DRENTORKOL-3810 file (N, C-alpha, C; in nm, 4 decimals):
REM DRENTORKOL-3810
@n.u->-0.4585; n.v->-0.2470; n.w->-0.3907; ca.u->-0.3345; ca.v->-0.2770; ca.w->-0.4525; c.u->-0.3551; c.v->-0.3619; c.w->-0.5806
@n.u->-0.4547; n.v->-0.4461; n.w->-0.5776; ca.u->-0.4817; ca.v->-0.5290; ca.w->-0.6945; c.u->-0.5226; c.v->-0.4490; c.w->-0.8130
@n.u->-0.6065; n.v->-0.3503; n.w->-0.7926; ca.u->-0.6452; ca.v->-0.2599; ca.w->-0.9002; c.u->-0.5301; c.v->-0.1693; c.w->-0.9431
@n.u->-0.4475; n.v->-0.1314; n.w->-0.8514; ca.u->-0.3377; ca.v->-0.0415; ca.w->-0.8789; c.u->-0.2449; c.v->-0.1017; c.w->-0.9835
@n.u->-0.2104; n.v->-0.2306; n.w->-0.9640; ca.u->-0.1206; ca.v->-0.2915; ca.w->-1.0622; c.u->-0.1839; c.v->-0.2886; c.w->-1.2035
@n.u->-0.3130; n.v->-0.3210; n.w->-1.2134; ca.u->-0.3772; ca.v->-0.3182; ca.w->-1.3432; c.u->-0.3793; c.v->-0.1759; c.w->-1.4046
@n.u->-0.4003; n.v->-0.0767; n.w->-1.3179; ca.u->-0.3977; ca.v->0.0622; ca.w->-1.3660; c.u->-0.2602; c.v->0.0985; c.w->-1.4108
@n.u->-0.1580; n.v->0.0622; n.w->-1.3382; ca.u->-0.0215; ca.v->0.0919; ca.w->-1.3783; c.u->0.0139; c.v->0.0243; c.w->-1.5149
@n.u->-0.0281; n.v->-0.1023; n.w->-1.5261; ca.u->-0.0030; ca.v->-0.1743; ca.w->-1.6475; c.u->-0.0701; c.v->-0.1059; c.w->-1.7682
@n.u->-0.1976; n.v->-0.0729; n.w->-1.7515; ca.u->-0.2708; ca.v->-0.0089; ca.w->-1.8606; c.u->-0.2122; c.v->0.1243; c.w->-1.8982
@n.u->-0.1651; n.v->0.2006; n.w->-1.8001; ca.u->-0.1100; ca.v->0.3340; ca.w->-1.8273; c.u->0.0400; c.v->0.3242; c.w->-1.8618
@n.u->0.0948; n.v->0.2046; n.w->-1.8578; ca.u->0.2381; ca.v->0.1827; ca.w->-1.8842; c.u->0.3233; c.v->0.2630; c.w->-1.7848
@n.u->0.2853; n.v->0.2644; n.w->-1.6590; ca.u->0.3612; ca.v->0.3283; ca.w->-1.5533; c.u->0.4372; c.v->0.2295; c.w->-1.4737
@n.u->0.5535; n.v->0.2624; n.w->-1.4274; ca.u->0.6324; ca.v->0.1733; ca.w->-1.3448; c.u->0.6959; c.v->0.0618; c.w->-1.4269
@n.u->0.7790; n.v->-0.0071; n.w->-1.3628; ca.u->0.8487; ca.v->-0.1187; ca.w->-1.4290; c.u->0.8283; c.v->-0.2495; c.w->-1.3524
@n.u->0.7042; n.v->-0.2683; n.w->-1.3115; ca.u->0.6732; ca.v->-0.3898; ca.w->-1.2360; c.u->0.6721; c.v->-0.5111; c.w->-1.3268
@n.u->0.7399; n.v->-0.6146; n.w->-1.2864; ca.u->0.7483; ca.v->-0.7368; ca.w->-1.3696; c.u->0.6235; c.v->-0.8234; c.w->-1.3589
@n.u->0.5455; n.v->-0.8022; n.w->-1.2524; ca.u->0.4244; ca.v->-0.8805; ca.w->-1.2339; c.u->0.3394; c.v->-0.8158; c.w->-1.1259
@n.u->0.2209; n.v->-0.8687; n.w->-1.1065; ca.u->0.1309; ca.v->-0.8153; ca.w->-0.9983; c.u->0.1993; c.v->-0.8426; c.w->-0.8618
@n.u->0.2739; n.v->-0.9448; n.w->-0.8506; ca.u->0.3404; ca.v->-0.9727; ca.w->-0.7224; c.u->0.4585; c.v->-0.8798; c.w->-0.6968
@n.u->0.5072; n.v->-0.8190; n.w->-0.8002; ca.u->0.6224; ca.v->-0.7277; ca.w->-0.7822; c.u->0.5784; c.v->-0.6000; c.w->-0.7128
@n.u->0.4561; n.v->-0.5568; n.w->-0.7329; ca.u->0.4018; ca.v->-0.4354; ca.w->-0.6680; c.u->0.4052; c.v->-0.4462; c.w->-0.5175
@n.u->0.3464; n.v->-0.5482; n.w->-0.4547; ca.u->0.3547; ca.v->-0.5577; ca.w->-0.3087; c.u->0.4976; c.v->-0.5759; c.w->-0.2571
@n.u->0.5831; n.v->-0.6434; n.w->-0.3327; ca.u->0.7215; ca.v->-0.6616; ca.w->-0.2918; c.u->0.7936; c.v->-0.5286; c.w->-0.2812
@n.u->0.7599; n.v->-0.4358; n.w->-0.3676; ca.u->0.8322; ca.v->-0.3103; ca.w->-0.3740; c.u->0.7655; c.v->-0.1940; c.w->-0.3018
@n.u->0.6485; n.v->-0.2184; n.w->-0.2438; ca.u->0.5748; ca.v->-0.1106; ca.w->-0.1787; c.u->0.6484; c.v->-0.0545; c.w->-0.0569
@n.u->0.7128; n.v->-0.1422; n.w->0.0221; ca.u->0.7816; ca.v->-0.0934; ca.w->0.1433; c.u->0.8945; c.v->0.0029; c.w->0.1010
@n.u->0.9690; n.v->-0.0309; n.w->-0.0022; ca.u->1.0739; ca.v->0.0594; ca.w->-0.0519; c.u->1.0179; c.v->0.1926; c.w->-0.0967
@n.u->0.9102; n.v->0.1860; n.w->-0.1682; ca.u->0.8404; ca.v->0.3095; ca.w->-0.2140; c.u->0.8029; c.v->0.3964; c.w->-0.0966
@n.u->0.7428; n.v->0.3388; n.w->0.0085; ca.u->0.7043; ca.v->0.4083; ca.w->0.1250; c.u->0.8223; c.v->0.4751; c.w->0.1960
@n.u->0.9327; n.v->0.3989; n.w->0.2048; ca.u->1.0530; ca.v->0.4581; ca.w->0.2674; c.u->1.1072; c.v->0.5772; c.w->0.1931
@n.u->1.1094; n.v->0.5682; n.w->0.0586; ca.u->1.1560; ca.v->0.6814; ca.w->-0.0249; c.u->1.0601; c.v->0.7959; c.w->-0.0107
@n.u->0.9297; n.v->0.7682; n.w->-0.0142; ca.u->0.8268; ca.v->0.8758; ca.w->-0.0023; c.u->0.8357; c.v->0.9382; c.w->0.1373
@n.u->0.8549; n.v->0.8617; n.w->0.2390; ca.u->0.8639; ca.v->0.9132; ca.w->0.3757; c.u->0.9820; c.v->1.0108; c.w->0.3880
@n.u->1.0960; n.v->0.9749; n.w->0.3292; ca.u->1.2111; ca.v->1.0640; ca.w->0.3313; c.u->1.1806; c.v->1.1935; c.w->0.2626
@n.u->1.1089; n.v->1.1849; n.w->0.1480; ca.u->1.0738; ca.v->1.3036; ca.w->0.0720; c.u->0.9786; c.v->1.3929; c.w->0.1510
@n.u->0.8805; n.v->1.3302; n.w->0.2140; ca.u->0.7861; ca.v->1.4055; ca.w->0.3017; c.u->0.8578; c.v->1.4763; c.w->0.4116
@n.u->0.9594; n.v->1.4089; n.w->0.4712; ca.u->1.0341; ca.v->1.4677; ca.w->0.5814; c.u->1.1209; c.v->1.5841; c.w->0.5334
@n.u->1.1979; n.v->1.5581; n.w->0.4279; ca.u->1.2981; ca.v->1.6565; ca.w->0.3827; c.u->1.2433; c.v->1.7711; c.w->0.2988
@n.u->1.1623; n.v->1.7376; n.w->0.2025; ca.u->1.1122; ca.v->1.8413; ca.w->0.1104; c.u->0.9833; c.v->1.9103; c.w->0.1570
@n.u->0.9086; n.v->1.8417; n.w->0.2340; ca.u->0.7796; ca.v->1.8993; ca.w->0.2787; c.u->0.7741; c.v->1.9227; c.w->0.4310
@n.u->0.8902; n.v->1.9187; n.w->0.4980; ca.u->0.8956; ca.v->1.9565; ca.w->0.6359; c.u->0.8110; c.v->1.8748; c.w->0.7299
@n.u->0.7928; n.v->1.7479; n.w->0.7000; ca.u->0.7183; ca.v->1.6566; ca.w->0.7856; c.u->0.5776; c.v->1.7107; c.w->0.8171
@n.u->0.5131; n.v->1.7710; n.w->0.7178; ca.u->0.3792; ca.v->1.8319; ca.w->0.7431; c.u->0.2758; c.v->1.7307; c.w->0.7923
@n.u->0.2959; n.v->1.6014; n.w->0.7650; ca.u->0.2010; ca.v->1.5025; ca.w->0.8138; c.u->0.1938; c.v->1.5002; c.w->0.9628
@n.u->0.2937; n.v->1.5556; n.w->1.0308; ca.u->0.2926; ca.v->1.5588; ca.w->1.1806; c.u->0.1853; c.v->1.6528; c.w->1.2318
@n.u->0.1382; n.v->1.7398; n.w->1.1507; ca.u->0.0274; ca.v->1.8289; ca.w->1.1931; c.u->-0.0993; c.v->1.7553; c.w->1.2224
@n.u->-0.1081; n.v->1.6328; n.w->1.1715; ca.u->-0.2239; ca.v->1.5492; ca.w->1.2023; c.u->-0.2273; c.v->1.5120; c.w->1.3489
@n.u->-0.1147; n.v->1.5166; n.w->1.4168; ca.u->-0.1114; ca.v->1.4951; ca.w->1.5625; c.u->-0.2099; c.v->1.5895; c.w->1.6288
@n.u->-0.1921; n.v->1.7209; n.w->1.5926; ca.u->-0.2819; ca.v->1.8249; ca.w->1.6471; c.u->-0.4267; c.v->1.8034; c.w->1.6031
@n.u->-0.4474; n.v->1.7646; n.w->1.4804; ca.u->-0.5809; ca.v->1.7413; ca.w->1.4311; c.u->-0.6522; c.v->1.6370; c.w->1.5156
@n.u->-0.5922; n.v->1.5193; n.w->1.5377; ca.u->-0.6567; ca.v->1.4182; ca.w->1.6188; c.u->-0.6741; c.v->1.4585; c.w->1.7628
@n.u->-0.5797; n.v->1.5346; n.w->1.8148; ca.u->-0.5881; ca.v->1.5766; ca.w->1.9537; c.u->-0.7014; c.v->1.6795; c.w->1.9702
@n.u->-0.7039; n.v->1.7796; n.w->1.8764; ca.u->-0.8034; ca.v->1.8884; ca.w->1.8867; c.u->-0.9468; c.v->1.8393; c.w->1.8545
@n.u->-0.9552; n.v->1.7534; n.w->1.7545; ca.u->-1.0931; ca.v->1.7125; ca.w->1.7124; c.u->-1.1492; c.v->1.5965; c.w->1.7903
@n.u->-1.0595; n.v->1.5069; n.w->1.8371; ca.u->-1.1081; ca.v->1.3878; ca.w->1.9037; c.u->-1.0521; c.v->1.3608; c.w->2.0408
@n.u->-0.9630; n.v->1.4492; n.w->2.0852; ca.u->-0.9058; ca.v->1.4346; ca.w->2.2163; c.u->-0.8126; c.v->1.3131; c.w->2.2275
@n.u->-0.7539; n.v->1.2749; n.w->2.1115; ca.u->-0.6713; ca.v->1.1520; ca.w->2.1068; c.u->-0.5265; c.v->1.1935; c.w->2.0724
@n.u->-0.4374; n.v->1.1458; n.w->2.1495; ca.u->-0.2948; ca.v->1.1745; ca.w->2.1198; c.u->-0.2350; c.v->1.0589; c.w->2.0412
@n.u->-0.2840; n.v->1.0481; n.w->1.9187; ca.u->-0.2399; ca.v->0.9416; ca.w->1.8303; c.u->-0.2522; c.v->0.9885; c.w->1.6864
@n.u->-0.1513; n.v->0.9691; n.w->1.6084; ca.u->-0.1600; ca.v->1.0047; ca.w->1.4639; c.u->-0.2065; c.v->0.8768; c.w->1.3916
@n.u->-0.3374; n.v->0.8690; n.w->1.3673; ca.u->-0.3890; ca.v->0.7466; ca.w->1.3041; c.u->-0.3338; c.v->0.7288; c.w->1.1599
@n.u->-0.2978; n.v->0.8384; n.w->1.0975; ca.u->-0.2378; ca.v->0.8324; ca.w->0.9656; c.u->-0.1111; c.v->0.7481; c.w->0.9666
@n.u->-0.0188; n.v->0.7880; n.w->1.0528; ca.u->0.1095; ca.v->0.7150; ca.w->1.0617; c.u->0.0897; c.v->0.5766; c.w->1.1198
@n.u->-0.0011; n.v->0.5616; n.w->1.2141; ca.u->-0.0227; ca.v->0.4303; ca.w->1.2738; c.u->-0.0764; c.v->0.3339; c.w->1.1700
@n.u->-0.1693; n.v->0.3764; n.w->1.0898; ca.u->-0.2278; ca.v->0.2940; ca.w->0.9895; c.u->-0.1279; c.v->0.2526; c.w->0.8800
@n.u->-0.0460; n.v->0.3481; n.w->0.8371; ca.u->0.0584; ca.v->0.3181; ca.w->0.7392; c.u->0.1548; c.v->0.2142; c.w->0.7954
@n.u->0.1941; n.v->0.2361; n.w->0.9203; ca.u->0.2903; ca.v->0.1428; ca.w->0.9816; c.u->0.2327; c.v->0.0018; c.w->0.9914
@n.u->0.1076; n.v->-0.0104; n.w->1.0298; ca.u->0.0398; ca.v->-0.1414; ca.w->1.0382; c.u->0.0306; c.v->-0.2060; c.w->0.8982
@n.u->-0.0048; n.v->-0.1267; n.w->0.7971; ca.u->-0.0193; ca.v->-0.1809; ca.w->0.6649; c.u->0.1135; c.v->-0.2257; c.w->0.6071
@n.u->0.2204; n.v->-0.1478; n.w->0.6278; ca.u->0.3551; ca.v->-0.1837; ca.w->0.5779; c.u->0.4019; c.v->-0.3092; c.w->0.6532
@n.u->0.3793; n.v->-0.3163; n.w->0.7840; ca.u->0.4200; ca.v->-0.4385; ca.w->0.8619; c.u->0.3469; c.v->-0.5605; c.w->0.8107
@n.u->0.2160; n.v->-0.5476; n.w->0.7842; ca.u->0.1407; ca.v->-0.6610; ca.w->0.7350; c.u->0.1865; c.v->-0.7015; c.w->0.5972
@n.u->0.2050; n.v->-0.6036; n.w->0.5107; ca.u->0.2515; ca.v->-0.6361; ca.w->0.3779; c.u->0.3927; c.v->-0.6985; c.w->0.3761
@n.u->0.4756; n.v->-0.6579; n.w->0.4685; ca.u->0.6083; ca.v->-0.7191; ca.w->0.4811; c.u->0.5968; c.v->-0.8661; c.w->0.5197
@n.u->0.4993; n.v->-0.9008; n.w->0.6002; ca.u->0.4760; ca.v->-1.0439; ca.w->0.6295; c.u->0.4207; c.v->-1.1184; c.w->0.5092
@n.u->0.3256; n.v->-1.0550; n.w->0.4404; ca.u->0.2673; ca.v->-1.1162; ca.w->0.3219; c.u->0.3743; c.v->-1.1542; c.w->0.2191
@n.u->0.4660; n.v->-1.0639; n.w->0.1930; ca.u->0.5604; ca.v->-1.0893; ca.w->0.0832; c.u->0.6730; c.v->-1.1890; c.w->0.1246
@n.u->0.6746; n.v->-1.2308; n.w->0.2467; ca.u->0.7661; ca.v->-1.3359; ca.w->0.2878; c.u->0.7135; c.v->-1.4726; c.w->0.2470
@n.u->0.5903; n.v->-1.4813; n.w->0.2062; ca.u->0.5250; ca.v->-1.6064; ca.w->0.1700; c.u->0.5456; c.v->-1.6342; c.w->0.0222
@n.u->0.4995; n.v->-1.7487; n.w->-0.0180; ca.u->0.5028; ca.v->-1.7855; ca.w->-0.1625; c.u->0.4131; c.v->-1.6862; c.w->-0.2413
@n.u->0.4594; n.v->-1.6496; n.w->-0.3587; ca.u->0.3846; ca.v->-1.5493; ca.w->-0.4370; c.u->0.2415; c.v->-1.5906; c.w->-0.4614
@n.u->0.2142; n.v->-1.7191; n.w->-0.4729; ca.u->0.0767; ca.v->-1.7624; ca.w->-0.4999; c.u->-0.0165; c.v->-1.7291; c.w->-0.3842
@n.u->0.0375; n.v->-1.7034; n.w->-0.2667; ca.u->-0.0461; ca.v->-1.6727; ca.w->-0.1493; c.u->-0.0676; c.v->-1.5225; c.w->-0.1307
@n.u->0.0098; n.v->-1.4372; n.w->-0.1995; ca.u->-0.0006; ca.v->-1.2945; ca.w->-0.1770; c.u->-0.1402; c.v->-1.2422; c.w->-0.1737
@n.u->-0.2101; n.v->-1.2665; n.w->-0.2814; ca.u->-0.3420; ca.v->-1.2027; ca.w->-0.2992; c.u->-0.4523; c.v->-1.2675; c.w->-0.2165
@n.u->-0.4283; n.v->-1.3895; n.w->-0.1690; ca.u->-0.5264; ca.v->-1.4469; ca.w->-0.0763; c.u->-0.5199; c.v->-1.3802; c.w->0.0557
@n.u->-0.4074; n.v->-1.3170; n.w->0.0866; ca.u->-0.3885; ca.v->-1.2441; ca.w->0.2157; c.u->-0.4286; c.v->-1.0965; c.w->0.2005
@n.u->-0.4557; n.v->-1.0536; n.w->0.0806; ca.u->-0.4971; ca.v->-0.9116; ca.w->0.0550; c.u->-0.6391; c.v->-0.9127; c.w->0.0004
@n.u->-0.7301; n.v->-0.9747; n.w->0.0660; ca.u->-0.8584; ca.v->-0.9935; ca.w->0.0102; c.u->-0.9732; c.v->-0.9217; c.w->0.0870
@n.u->-0.9479; n.v->-0.8036; n.w->0.1297; ca.u->-1.0462; ca.v->-0.7268; ca.w->0.2064; c.u->-1.1724; c.v->-0.7088; c.w->0.1187
@n.u->-1.2832; n.v->-0.7356; n.w->0.1816; ca.u->-1.4113; ca.v->-0.7091; ca.w->0.1175; c.u->-1.4339; c.v->-0.7810; c.w->-0.0154
@n.u->-1.3731; n.v->-0.8995; n.w->-0.0349; ca.u->-1.3921; ca.v->-0.9771; ca.w->-0.1521; c.u->-1.3234; c.v->-0.9129; c.w->-0.2741
@n.u->-1.2147; n.v->-0.8384; n.w->-0.2521; ca.u->-1.1473; ca.v->-0.7688; ca.w->-0.3604; c.u->-1.0907; c.v->-0.8628; c.w->-0.4649
@n.u->-1.0375; n.v->-0.9757; n.w->-0.4228; ca.u->-0.9789; ca.v->-1.0701; ca.w->-0.5222; c.u->-1.0879; c.v->-1.1165; c.w->-0.6156
@n.u->-1.2039; n.v->-1.1511; n.w->-0.5647; ca.u->-1.3129; ca.v->-1.1959; ca.w->-0.6536; c.u->-1.3578; c.v->-1.0835; c.w->-0.7447
@n.u->-1.3634; n.v->-0.9605; n.w->-0.6939; ca.u->-1.4030; ca.v->-0.8460; ca.w->-0.7789; c.u->-1.3015; c.v->-0.8296; c.w->-0.8955
@n.u->-1.1740; n.v->-0.8403; n.w->-0.8653; ca.u->-1.0773; ca.v->-0.8233; ca.w->-0.9721; c.u->-1.0908; c.v->-0.9339; c.w->-1.0763
@n.u->-1.1050; n.v->-1.0549; n.w->-1.0261; ca.u->-1.1198; ca.v->-1.1692; ca.w->-1.1151; c.u->-1.2498; c.v->-1.1592; c.w->-1.1998
@n.u->-1.3536; n.v->-1.1089; n.w->-1.1423; ca.u->-1.4834; ca.v->-1.0898; ca.w->-1.2117; c.u->-1.4608; c.v->-0.9907; c.w->-1.3306
@n.u->-1.3802; n.v->-0.8920; n.w->-1.3067; ca.u->-1.3524; ca.v->-0.7928; ca.w->-1.4139; c.u->-1.2622; c.v->-0.8502; c.w->-1.5228
@n.u->-1.2156; n.v->-0.9713; n.w->-1.5048; ca.u->-1.1309; ca.v->-1.0306; ca.w->-1.6023; c.u->-0.9852; c.v->-0.9808; c.w->-1.5976
@n.u->-0.9473; n.v->-0.9182; n.w->-1.4827; ca.u->-0.8154; ca.v->-0.8679; ca.w->-1.4678; c.u->-0.7259; c.v->-0.9848; c.w->-1.4178
@n.u->-0.6124; n.v->-1.0013; n.w->-1.4738; ca.u->-0.5243; ca.v->-1.1059; ca.w->-1.4345; c.u->-0.4392; c.v->-1.0628; c.w->-1.3138
@n.u->-0.4335; n.v->-1.1467; n.w->-1.2156; ca.u->-0.3507; ca.v->-1.1170; ca.w->-1.0989; c.u->-0.2126; c.v->-1.1833; c.w->-1.1067
@n.u->-0.2066; n.v->-1.2823; n.w->-1.1898; ca.u->-0.0831; ca.v->-1.3611; ca.w->-1.1889; c.u->-0.0064; c.v->-1.3606; c.w->-1.3220
@n.u->-0.0463; n.v->-1.2856; n.w->-1.4167; ca.u->0.0204; ca.v->-1.2809; ca.w->-1.5482; c.u->0.0260; c.v->-1.1367; c.w->-1.5896
@n.u->0.1257; n.v->-1.1121; n.w->-1.6715; ca.u->0.1372; ca.v->-0.9730; ca.w->-1.7257; c.u->0.0424; c.v->-0.9528; c.w->-1.8397
END
């Protein structure tokens, strides 16, 4: 997500007011996209249920489960002070990598 904001900014995509705006608006984006997947694409993601069952013998759609967990976590992150957002999204040292590249996380 940290790189995504920088990519959007460089490409002049989206109307994000700051790097913190992207995580705040991600849940809404997912809800809109989910409706589109359901209505326009016939919920094709549900075929992954069969994939996981046939390939791994598991009756779980890890795709949907992972998205749900990520959205739930992100919803908790954005309840905090903006200064804390990126400290909570630091998988694999990503914050340090972004800062090493000279990309700003807190300014436009």
